[in-house]
C-alpha positions as CSV (number, residue, x, y, z in Angstrom):
1,M,-57.4,-41.4,-113.5
2,K,-53.9,-40.4,-112.5
3,I,-51.4,-43.3,-111.9
4,L,-47.9,-43.1,-110.6
5,G,-45.8,-46.0,-111.8
6,I,-42.6,-46.9,-109.9
7,C,-40.0,-49.4,-111.1
8,H,-37.2,-50.3,-108.6
9,N,-35.2,-53.2,-109.7
10,V,-31.5,-54.0,-110.0
11,F,-30.7,-52.3,-113.3
12,I,-33.5,-49.7,-114.0
13,C,-35.1,-47.5,-111.5
14,S,-37.6,-45.1,-112.9
15,A,-41.0,-43.4,-112.5
16,C,-43.8,-42.5,-114.8
17,V,-47.2,-40.8,-114.6
18,V,-50.1,-42.1,-116.7
19,I,-53.2,-39.9,-117.0
20,D,-56.4,-41.3,-118.4
21,G,-54.5,-44.3,-120.0
22,K,-51.8,-42.3,-121.7
23,V,-48.2,-41.9,-120.5
24,A,-47.7,-38.3,-119.7
25,V,-44.1,-38.5,-118.5
26,A,-41.5,-41.2,-117.8
27,I,-38.0,-40.6,-116.3
28,P,-35.2,-43.0,-115.3
29,E,-33.5,-42.2,-112.1
30,E,-30.1,-42.5,-113.7
31,R,-30.8,-39.4,-115.8
32,L,-31.1,-37.4,-112.6
33,D,-28.5,-38.8,-110.4
34,Q,-26.0,-39.4,-113.2
35,V,-25.2,-42.9,-112.1
36,K,-25.4,-45.5,-114.9
37,E,-27.9,-48.3,-113.9
38,S,-28.6,-46.5,-110.6
39,G,-30.1,-48.9,-108.1
40,V,-31.5,-46.4,-105.7
41,F,-35.2,-45.9,-105.0
42,P,-36.3,-43.4,-107.7
43,V,-37.2,-40.5,-105.4
44,R,-35.8,-37.9,-107.8
45,A,-37.7,-39.4,-110.8
46,I,-40.9,-39.5,-108.8
47,E,-40.6,-35.9,-107.8
48,R,-39.7,-34.8,-111.4
49,C,-42.5,-36.7,-113.0
50,L,-45.1,-35.2,-110.6
51,Q,-43.5,-31.7,-111.2
52,E,-43.7,-32.1,-115.0
53,V,-47.4,-32.8,-115.0
54,G,-48.2,-30.4,-112.3
55,L,-49.4,-32.9,-109.7
56,C,-48.7,-33.4,-106.0
57,I,-48.8,-36.9,-104.5
58,D,-52.2,-36.2,-102.9
59,E,-53.7,-35.9,-106.4
60,V,-52.5,-39.3,-107.6
61,D,-55.4,-41.9,-107.7
62,E,-53.2,-45.0,-107.8
63,I,-49.6,-46.0,-107.2
64,S,-48.3,-49.1,-109.0
65,G,-44.9,-50.7,-108.5
66,A,-42.8,-53.2,-110.5
């Protein structure tokens, strides 16, 4: 099972991909947009996570948000 996790709160916005119960990749948005404690929706982090594991959004089984 492939799960895309998205965290969008006041201080930490990030994304991760979990494959078969193991974290394959996790990236905070602030590492990509270079803004400390970036509060934007983590679009760049989502795209980079999917790219790192070689998935497109259609191949994700579940999306979870926090």
